[in-house]
C-alpha positions in Angstrom: 0.0 0.1 -0.1 2.9 2.4 1.0 5.0 1.8 -2.4 1.2 2.4 -4.3 0.5 5.4 -2.4 4.3 6.9 -2.3 4.1 6.1 -6.1 0.3 7.4 -7.2 -1.1 4.7 -8.3 -3.6 3.6 -5.5 -7.3 4.2 -6.4 -9.6 6.1 -3.9 -9.1 6.1 -0.1 -6.1 4.6 1.7 -6.3 3.4 5.0 -3.0 2.6 7.5 -4.1 -0.2 10.3 -1.7 1.0 12.8 -0.2 1.0 16.2 -2.8 -2.2 16.8 -1.4 -5.7 16.5 -4.4 -7.2 15.5 -8.1 -5.8 14.2 -10.5 -4.8 16.6 -7.9 -3.7 19.1 -7.4 -0.3 18.1 -10.9 1.4 20.2 -10.9 0.0 23.4 -13.8 1.3 24.9 -16.1 -1.5 22.9 -19.8 0.7 23.1 -17.7 3.9 21.4 -16.1 1.5 18.5 -19.8 -0.7 18.0 -21.9 2.0 17.3 -18.8 3.2 15.5 -18.4 -0.1 13.5 -19.9 1.0 10.3 -17.9 4.1 9.2 -14.3 2.2 11.3 -14.9 -0.5 8.3 -16.6 1.7 5.3 -13.8 1.1 2.6 -12.7 -2.6 3.6 -12.2 -4.9 0.9 -13.0 -1.8 -1.7 
């Protein structure tokens, strides 16, 4: 992904998972995560 962004070869928005060892561990407040889950995953798999 980083090479695509650097070379301007990506299409659309690029999101980067950082500071969390695996998916689902970035937001510690589970209630807030559930409220915003649709927005968190909006561009996943595009």
